[in-house]
N, CA, C and O atoms as a Maestro MAE file, in Angstrom:
{
 s_m_m2io_version
 :::
 2.0.0
}

f_m_ct {
 s_m_title
 :::
 protein
 m_atom[228] {
  # First column is atom index #
  i_m_mmod_type
  r_m_x_coord
  r_m_y_coord
  r_m_z_coord
  i_m_residue_number
  s_m_chain_name
  s_m_pdb_residue_name
  s_m_pdb_atom_name
  i_m_atomic_number
  :::
  1 25 96.671 98.125 139.769 1 A "MET " " N  " 7
  2 3 95.253 98.208 139.506 1 A "MET " " CA " 6
  3 2 94.523 97.509 140.657 1 A "MET " " C  " 6
  4 15 94.938 96.438 141.101 1 A "MET " " O  " 8
  5 25 93.450 98.112 141.130 2 A "SER " " N  " 7
  6 3 92.692 97.500 142.222 2 A "SER " " CA " 6
  7 2 91.753 96.428 141.672 2 A "SER " " C  " 6
  8 15 91.482 96.383 140.472 2 A "SER " " O  " 8
  9 25 91.264 95.574 142.555 3 A "LEU " " N  " 7
  10 3 90.306 94.550 142.128 3 A "LEU " " CA " 6
  11 2 89.066 95.191 141.520 3 A "LEU " " C  " 6
  12 15 88.538 94.703 140.521 3 A "LEU " " O  " 8
  13 25 88.609 96.262 142.108 4 A "ALA " " N  " 7
  14 3 87.424 96.942 141.575 4 A "ALA " " CA " 6
  15 2 87.657 97.395 140.135 4 A "ALA " " C  " 6
  16 15 86.740 97.346 139.314 4 A "ALA " " O  " 8
  17 25 88.870 97.833 139.824 5 A "ASP " " N  " 7
  18 3 89.191 98.257 138.457 5 A "ASP " " CA " 6
  19 2 89.073 97.104 137.468 5 A "ASP " " C  " 6
  20 15 88.577 97.289 136.357 5 A "ASP " " O  " 8
  21 25 89.523 95.922 137.860 6 A "TYR " " N  " 7
  22 3 89.414 94.763 136.970 6 A "TYR " " CA " 6
  23 2 87.955 94.449 136.671 6 A "TYR " " C  " 6
  24 15 87.613 94.095 135.543 6 A "TYR " " O  " 8
  25 25 87.101 94.576 137.668 7 A "PHE " " N  " 7
  26 3 85.709 94.215 137.472 7 A "PHE " " CA " 6
  27 2 84.937 95.288 136.724 7 A "PHE " " C  " 6
  28 15 83.928 94.978 136.090 7 A "PHE " " O  " 8
  29 25 85.369 96.512 136.776 8 A "ARG " " N  " 7
  30 3 84.748 97.563 135.974 8 A "ARG " " CA " 6
  31 2 85.196 97.438 134.525 8 A "ARG " " C  " 6
  32 15 84.424 97.695 133.602 8 A "ARG " " O  " 8
  33 25 86.433 97.047 134.336 9 A "LYS " " N  " 7
  34 3 87.042 96.984 133.011 9 A "LYS " " CA " 6
  35 2 86.505 95.815 132.185 9 A "LYS " " C  " 6
  36 15 86.309 95.948 130.977 9 A "LYS " " O  " 8
  37 25 86.270 94.692 132.819 10 A "GLU " " N  " 7
  38 3 85.902 93.476 132.099 10 A "GLU " " CA " 6
  39 2 84.395 93.373 131.880 10 A "GLU " " C  " 6
  40 15 83.600 93.966 132.610 10 A "GLU " " O  " 8
  41 25 84.030 92.618 130.872 11 A "VAL " " N  " 7
  42 3 82.628 92.466 130.508 11 A "VAL " " CA " 6
  43 2 81.878 91.599 131.520 11 A "VAL " " C  " 6
  44 15 80.757 91.929 131.907 11 A "VAL " " O  " 8
  45 25 82.481 90.510 131.943 12 A "THR " " N  " 7
  46 3 81.803 89.606 132.873 12 A "THR " " CA " 6
  47 2 82.590 89.465 134.170 12 A "THR " " C  " 6
  48 15 83.779 89.779 134.237 12 A "THR " " O  " 8
  49 25 81.903 88.990 135.186 13 A "ARG " " N  " 7
  50 3 82.553 88.734 136.473 13 A "ARG " " CA " 6
  51 2 83.715 87.765 136.296 13 A "ARG " " C  " 6
  52 15 84.805 87.998 136.819 13 A "ARG " " O  " 8
  53 25 83.488 86.687 135.564 14 A "ASN " " N  " 7
  54 3 84.528 85.676 135.407 14 A "ASN " " CA " 6
  55 2 85.750 86.219 134.678 14 A "ASN " " C  " 6
  56 15 86.879 85.883 135.034 14 A "ASN " " O  " 8
  57 25 85.543 87.047 133.672 15 A "GLU " " N  " 7
  58 3 86.680 87.655 132.972 15 A "GLU " " CA " 6
  59 2 87.486 88.538 133.915 15 A "GLU " " C  " 6
  60 15 88.716 88.550 133.861 15 A "GLU " " O  " 8
  61 25 86.803 89.267 134.767 16 A "GLY " " N  " 7
  62 3 87.492 90.099 135.755 16 A "GLY " " CA " 6
  63 2 88.297 89.262 136.724 16 A "GLY " " C  " 6
  64 15 89.425 89.615 137.066 16 A "GLY " " O  " 8
  65 25 87.723 88.152 137.171 17 A "ILE " " N  " 7
  66 3 88.420 87.236 138.078 17 A "ILE " " CA " 6
  67 2 89.674 86.693 137.411 17 A "ILE " " C  " 6
  68 15 90.745 86.664 138.017 17 A "ILE " " O  " 8
  69 25 89.540 86.268 136.177 18 A "ILE " " N  " 7
  70 3 90.672 85.688 135.441 18 A "ILE " " CA " 6
  71 2 91.775 86.725 135.249 18 A "ILE " " C  " 6
  72 15 92.949 86.421 135.456 18 A "ILE " " O  " 8
  73 25 91.414 87.941 134.856 19 A "GLN " " N  " 7
  74 3 92.415 88.988 134.634 19 A "GLN " " CA " 6
  75 2 93.108 89.395 135.930 19 A "GLN " " C  " 6
  76 15 94.323 89.590 135.954 19 A "GLN " " O  " 8
  77 25 92.339 89.523 137.003 20 A "ALA " " N  " 7
  78 3 92.930 89.915 138.290 20 A "ALA " " CA " 6
  79 2 93.913 88.861 138.771 20 A "ALA " " C  " 6
  80 15 95.007 89.193 139.228 20 A "ALA " " O  " 8
  81 25 93.534 87.600 138.671 21 A "TYR " " N  " 7
  82 3 94.419 86.525 139.120 21 A "TYR " " CA " 6
  83 2 95.648 86.434 138.213 21 A "TYR " " C  " 6
  84 15 96.768 86.264 138.695 21 A "TYR " " O  " 8
  85 25 95.435 86.547 136.908 22 A "ALA " " N  " 7
  86 3 96.541 86.443 135.950 22 A "ALA " " CA " 6
  87 2 97.545 87.580 136.114 22 A "ALA " " C  " 6
  88 15 98.710 87.428 135.746 22 A "ALA " " O  " 8
  89 25 97.116 88.705 136.655 23 A "SER " " N  " 7
  90 3 98.025 89.835 136.844 23 A "SER " " CA " 6
  91 2 99.116 89.513 137.855 23 A "SER " " C  " 6
  92 15 100.174 90.142 137.867 23 A "SER " " O  " 8
  93 25 98.846 88.524 138.705 24 A "GLY " " N  " 7
  94 3 99.817 88.157 139.731 24 A "GLY " " CA " 6
  95 2 99.714 89.013 140.979 24 A "GLY " " C  " 6
  96 15 100.436 88.788 141.950 24 A "GLY " " O  " 8
  97 25 98.831 89.986 140.962 25 A "GLY " " N  " 7
  98 3 98.710 90.890 142.094 25 A "GLY " " CA " 6
  99 2 97.720 90.449 143.160 25 A "GLY " " C  " 6
  100 15 97.695 91.005 144.258 25 A "GLY " " O  " 8
  101 25 96.897 89.442 142.835 26 A "TYR " " N  " 7
  102 3 95.851 89.017 143.762 26 A "TYR " " CA " 6
  103 2 95.782 87.501 143.827 26 A "TYR " " C  " 6
  104 15 95.919 86.807 142.819 26 A "TYR " " O  " 8
  105 25 95.568 87.013 145.027 27 A "SER " " N  " 7
  106 3 95.409 85.571 145.224 27 A "SER " " CA " 6
  107 2 93.964 85.183 144.915 27 A "SER " " C  " 6
  108 15 93.091 86.038 144.768 27 A "SER " " O  " 8
  109 25 93.735 83.876 144.819 28 A "MET " " N  " 7
  110 3 92.367 83.395 144.629 28 A "MET " " CA " 6
  111 2 91.504 83.804 145.817 28 A "MET " " C  " 6
  112 15 90.335 84.155 145.654 28 A "MET " " O  " 8
  113 25 92.082 83.755 147.006 29 A "LYS " " N  " 7
  114 3 91.334 84.128 148.211 29 A "LYS " " CA " 6
  115 2 90.930 85.597 148.167 29 A "LYS " " C  " 6
  116 15 89.777 85.929 148.440 29 A "LYS " " O  " 8
  117 25 91.865 86.478 147.827 30 A "GLU " " N  " 7
  118 3 91.562 87.913 147.756 30 A "GLU " " CA " 6
  119 2 90.504 88.199 146.694 30 A "GLU " " C  " 6
  120 15 89.581 88.983 146.914 30 A "GLU " " O  " 8
  121 25 90.652 87.557 145.550 31 A "THR " " N  " 7
  122 3 89.705 87.753 144.459 31 A "THR " " CA " 6
  123 2 88.316 87.272 144.869 31 A "THR " " C  " 6
  124 15 87.317 87.948 144.623 31 A "THR " " O  " 8
  125 25 88.264 86.106 145.491 32 A "GLY " " N  " 7
  126 3 86.991 85.567 145.954 32 A "GLY " " CA " 6
  127 2 86.330 86.447 146.999 32 A "GLY " " C  " 6
  128 15 85.120 86.664 146.954 32 A "GLY " " O  " 8
  129 25 87.111 86.953 147.933 33 A "GLU " " N  " 7
  130 3 86.561 87.816 148.982 33 A "GLU " " CA " 6
  131 2 85.936 89.076 148.389 33 A "GLU " " C  " 6
  132 15 84.919 89.563 148.882 33 A "GLU " " O  " 8
  133 25 86.545 89.595 147.341 34 A "HIS " " N  " 7
  134 3 86.012 90.798 146.699 34 A "HIS " " CA " 6
  135 2 84.609 90.546 146.140 34 A "HIS " " C  " 6
  136 15 83.753 91.429 146.181 34 A "HIS " " O  " 8
  137 25 84.381 89.344 145.622 35 A "PHE " " N  " 7
  138 3 83.099 89.022 145.008 35 A "PHE " " CA " 6
  139 2 82.188 88.173 145.869 35 A "PHE " " C  " 6
  140 15 81.102 87.789 145.435 35 A "PHE " " O  " 8
  141 25 82.618 87.877 147.082 36 A "GLY " " N  " 7
  142 3 81.790 87.056 147.953 36 A "GLY " " CA " 6
  143 2 81.786 85.595 147.558 36 A "GLY " " C  " 6
  144 15 80.804 84.886 147.779 36 A "GLY " " O  " 8
  145 25 82.899 85.139 146.965 37 A "LEU " " N  " 7
  146 3 83.035 83.747 146.552 37 A "LEU " " CA " 6
  147 2 84.110 83.068 147.377 37 A "LEU " " C  " 6
  148 15 85.044 83.717 147.847 37 A "LEU " " O  " 8
  149 25 83.979 81.765 147.554 38 A "HIS " " N  " 7
  150 3 85.034 80.986 148.198 38 A "HIS " " CA " 6
  151 2 86.177 80.839 147.196 38 A "HIS " " C  " 6
  152 15 85.948 80.813 145.986 38 A "HIS " " O  " 8
  153 25 87.402 80.743 147.699 39 A "TYR " " N  " 7
  154 3 88.546 80.637 146.785 39 A "TYR " " CA " 6
  155 2 88.453 79.408 145.889 39 A "TYR " " C  " 6
  156 15 88.994 79.412 144.783 39 A "TYR " " O  " 8
  157 25 87.774 78.353 146.350 40 A "SER " " N  " 7
  158 3 87.647 77.152 145.514 40 A "SER " " CA " 6
  159 2 86.768 77.432 144.292 40 A "SER " " C  " 6
  160 15 86.993 76.855 143.228 40 A "SER " " O  " 8
  161 25 85.775 78.307 144.431 41 A "GLN " " N  " 7
  162 3 84.952 78.694 143.284 41 A "GLN " " CA " 6
  163 2 85.786 79.505 142.295 41 A "GLN " " C  " 6
  164 15 85.659 79.330 141.083 41 A "GLN " " O  " 8
  165 25 86.630 80.385 142.805 42 A "VAL " " N  " 7
  166 3 87.532 81.153 141.939 42 A "VAL " " CA " 6
  167 2 88.451 80.191 141.191 42 A "VAL " " C  " 6
  168 15 88.701 80.365 139.998 42 A "VAL " " O  " 8
  169 25 88.946 79.189 141.886 43 A "SER " " N  " 7
  170 3 89.815 78.187 141.269 43 A "SER " " CA " 6
  171 2 89.097 77.482 140.121 43 A "SER " " C  " 6
  172 15 89.686 77.264 139.063 43 A "SER " " O  " 8
  173 25 87.830 77.126 140.324 44 A "ARG " " N  " 7
  174 3 87.067 76.444 139.273 44 A "ARG " " CA " 6
  175 2 86.844 77.361 138.070 44 A "ARG " " C  " 6
  176 15 86.878 76.905 136.927 44 A "ARG " " O  " 8
  177 25 86.620 78.632 138.319 45 A "ILE " " N  " 7
  178 3 86.437 79.594 137.225 45 A "ILE " " CA " 6
  179 2 87.714 79.675 136.391 45 A "ILE " " C  " 6
  180 15 87.664 79.642 135.162 45 A "ILE " " O  " 8
  181 25 88.849 79.781 137.064 46 A "ILE " " N  " 7
  182 3 90.137 79.874 136.368 46 A "ILE " " CA " 6
  183 2 90.436 78.580 135.625 46 A "ILE " " C  " 6
  184 15 90.887 78.606 134.480 46 A "ILE " " O  " 8
  185 25 90.187 77.457 136.272 47 A "LYS " " N  " 7
  186 3 90.430 76.154 135.641 47 A "LYS " " CA " 6
  187 2 89.551 75.993 134.402 47 A "LYS " " C  " 6
  188 15 90.014 75.503 133.372 47 A "LYS " " O  " 8
  189 25 88.298 76.399 134.497 48 A "GLY " " N  " 7
  190 3 87.396 76.310 133.352 48 A "GLY " " CA " 6
  191 2 87.888 77.144 132.186 48 A "GLY " " C  " 6
  192 15 87.804 76.720 131.034 48 A "GLY " " O  " 8
  193 25 88.398 78.328 132.479 49 A "PHE " " N  " 7
  194 3 88.947 79.187 131.430 49 A "PHE " " CA " 6
  195 2 90.157 78.536 130.777 49 A "PHE " " C  " 6
  196 15 90.274 78.517 129.552 49 A "PHE " " O  " 8
  197 25 91.053 78.004 131.596 50 A "ARG " " N  " 7
  198 3 92.256 77.360 131.059 50 A "ARG " " CA " 6
  199 2 91.896 76.158 130.197 50 A "ARG " " C  " 6
  200 15 92.483 75.956 129.134 50 A "ARG " " O  " 8
  201 25 90.935 75.361 130.649 51 A "ASN " " N  " 7
  202 3 90.515 74.191 129.876 51 A "ASN " " CA " 6
  203 2 89.885 74.609 128.554 51 A "ASN " " C  " 6
  204 15 90.157 74.000 127.520 51 A "ASN " " O  " 8
  205 25 89.055 75.628 128.576 52 A "ALA " " N  " 7
  206 3 88.417 76.109 127.353 52 A "ALA " " CA " 6
  207 2 89.455 76.675 126.394 52 A "ALA " " C  " 6
  208 15 89.361 76.475 125.183 52 A "ALA " " O  " 8
  209 25 90.443 77.378 126.932 53 A "LYS " " N  " 7
  210 3 91.499 77.962 126.107 53 A "LYS " " CA " 6
  211 2 92.314 76.868 125.426 53 A "LYS " " C  " 6
  212 15 92.683 77.001 124.259 53 A "LYS " " O  " 8
  213 25 92.594 75.790 126.148 54 A "CYS " " N  " 7
  214 3 93.365 74.680 125.584 54 A "CYS " " CA " 6
  215 2 92.590 73.983 124.469 54 A "CYS " " C  " 6
  216 15 93.183 73.557 123.478 54 A "CYS " " O  " 8
  217 25 91.282 73.863 124.619 55 A "LYS " " N  " 7
  218 3 90.456 73.184 123.623 55 A "LYS " " CA " 6
  219 2 90.314 73.998 122.352 55 A "LYS " " C  " 6
  220 15 90.200 73.437 121.262 55 A "LYS " " O  " 8
  221 25 90.321 75.326 122.485 56 A "THR " " N  " 7
  222 3 90.130 76.174 121.309 56 A "THR " " CA " 6
  223 2 91.444 76.635 120.694 56 A "THR " " C  " 6
  224 15 91.457 77.266 119.637 56 A "THR " " O  " 8
  225 25 92.527 76.323 121.349 57 A "GLY " " N  " 7
  226 3 93.824 76.642 120.782 57 A "GLY " " CA " 6
  227 2 94.361 77.885 121.302 57 A "GLY " " C  " 6
  228 15 95.457 78.293 120.917 57 A "GLY " " O  " 8
  :::
 }
 m_bond[227] {
  # First column is bond index #
  i_m_from
  i_m_to
  i_m_order
  :::
  1 1 2 1
  2 2 3 1
  3 3 4 2
  4 3 5 1
  5 5 6 1
  6 6 7 1
  7 7 8 2
  8 7 9 1
  9 9 10 1
  10 10 11 1
  11 11 12 2
  12 11 13 1
  13 13 14 1
  14 14 15 1
  15 15 16 2
  16 15 17 1
  17 17 18 1
  18 18 19 1
  19 19 20 2
  20 19 21 1
  21 21 22 1
  22 22 23 1
  23 23 24 2
  24 23 25 1
  25 25 26 1
  26 26 27 1
  27 27 28 2
  28 27 29 1
  29 29 30 1
  30 30 31 1
  31 31 32 2
  32 31 33 1
  33 33 34 1
  34 34 35 1
  35 35 36 2
  36 35 37 1
  37 37 38 1
  38 38 39 1
  39 39 40 2
  40 39 41 1
  41 41 42 1
  42 42 43 1
  43 43 44 2
  44 43 45 1
  45 45 46 1
  46 46 47 1
  47 47 48 2
  48 47 49 1
  49 49 50 1
  50 50 51 1
  51 51 52 2
  52 51 53 1
  53 53 54 1
  54 54 55 1
  55 55 56 2
  56 55 57 1
  57 57 58 1
  58 58 59 1
  59 59 60 2
  60 59 61 1
  61 61 62 1
  62 62 63 1
  63 63 64 2
  64 63 65 1
  65 65 66 1
  66 66 67 1
  67 67 68 2
  68 67 69 1
  69 69 70 1
  70 70 71 1
  71 71 72 2
  72 71 73 1
  73 73 74 1
  74 74 75 1
  75 75 76 2
  76 75 77 1
  77 77 78 1
  78 78 79 1
  79 79 80 2
  80 79 81 1
  81 81 82 1
  82 82 83 1
  83 83 84 2
  84 83 85 1
  85 85 86 1
  86 86 87 1
  87 87 88 2
  88 87 89 1
  89 89 90 1
  90 90 91 1
  91 91 92 2
  92 91 93 1
  93 93 94 1
  94 94 95 1
  95 95 96 2
  96 95 97 1
  97 97 98 1
  98 98 99 1
  99 99 100 2
  100 99 101 1
  101 101 102 1
  102 102 103 1
  103 103 104 2
  104 103 105 1
  105 105 106 1
  106 106 107 1
  107 107 108 2
  108 107 109 1
  109 109 110 1
  110 110 111 1
  111 111 112 2
  112 111 113 1
  113 113 114 1
  114 114 115 1
  115 115 116 2
  116 115 117 1
  117 117 118 1
  118 118 119 1
  119 119 120 2
  120 119 121 1
  121 121 122 1
  122 122 123 1
  123 123 124 2
  124 123 125 1
  125 125 126 1
  126 126 127 1
  127 127 128 2
  128 127 129 1
  129 129 130 1
  130 130 131 1
  131 131 132 2
  132 131 133 1
  133 133 134 1
  134 134 135 1
  135 135 136 2
  136 135 137 1
  137 137 138 1
  138 138 139 1
  139 139 140 2
  140 139 141 1
  141 141 142 1
  142 142 143 1
  143 143 144 2
  144 143 145 1
  145 145 146 1
  146 146 147 1
  147 147 148 2
  148 147 149 1
  149 149 150 1
  150 150 151 1
  151 151 152 2
  152 151 153 1
  153 153 154 1
  154 154 155 1
  155 155 156 2
  156 155 157 1
  157 157 158 1
  158 158 159 1
  159 159 160 2
  160 159 161 1
  161 161 162 1
  162 162 163 1
  163 163 164 2
  164 163 165 1
  165 165 166 1
  166 166 167 1
  167 167 168 2
  168 167 169 1
  169 169 170 1
  170 170 171 1
  171 171 172 2
  172 171 173 1
  173 173 174 1
  174 174 175 1
  175 175 176 2
  176 175 177 1
  177 177 178 1
  178 178 179 1
  179 179 180 2
  180 179 181 1
  181 181 182 1
  182 182 183 1
  183 183 184 2
  184 183 185 1
  185 185 186 1
  186 186 187 1
  187 187 188 2
  188 187 189 1
  189 189 190 1
  190 190 191 1
  191 191 192 2
  192 191 193 1
  193 193 194 1
  194 194 195 1
  195 195 196 2
  196 195 197 1
  197 197 198 1
  198 198 199 1
  199 199 200 2
  200 199 201 1
  201 201 202 1
  202 202 203 1
  203 203 204 2
  204 203 205 1
  205 205 206 1
  206 206 207 1
  207 207 208 2
  208 207 209 1
  209 209 210 1
  210 210 211 1
  211 211 212 2
  212 211 213 1
  213 213 214 1
  214 214 215 1
  215 215 216 2
  216 215 217 1
  217 217 218 1
  218 218 219 1
  219 219 220 2
  220 219 221 1
  221 221 222 1
  222 222 223 1
  223 223 224 2
  224 223 225 1
  225 225 226 1
  226 226 227 1
  227 227 228 2
  :::
 }
}
């Protein structure tokens, strides 16, 4: 699946980023470049999702 497919499929930008990275097919850098974000911003998005997931079970 291409990065564009993940972003069309998902409801929000962040969900698309999380799914693309979780697929194992794209690095944080590649994902960030697709959306015009620095890889560190992608890292924070993923970290925020993981932290929220841990808090909600």
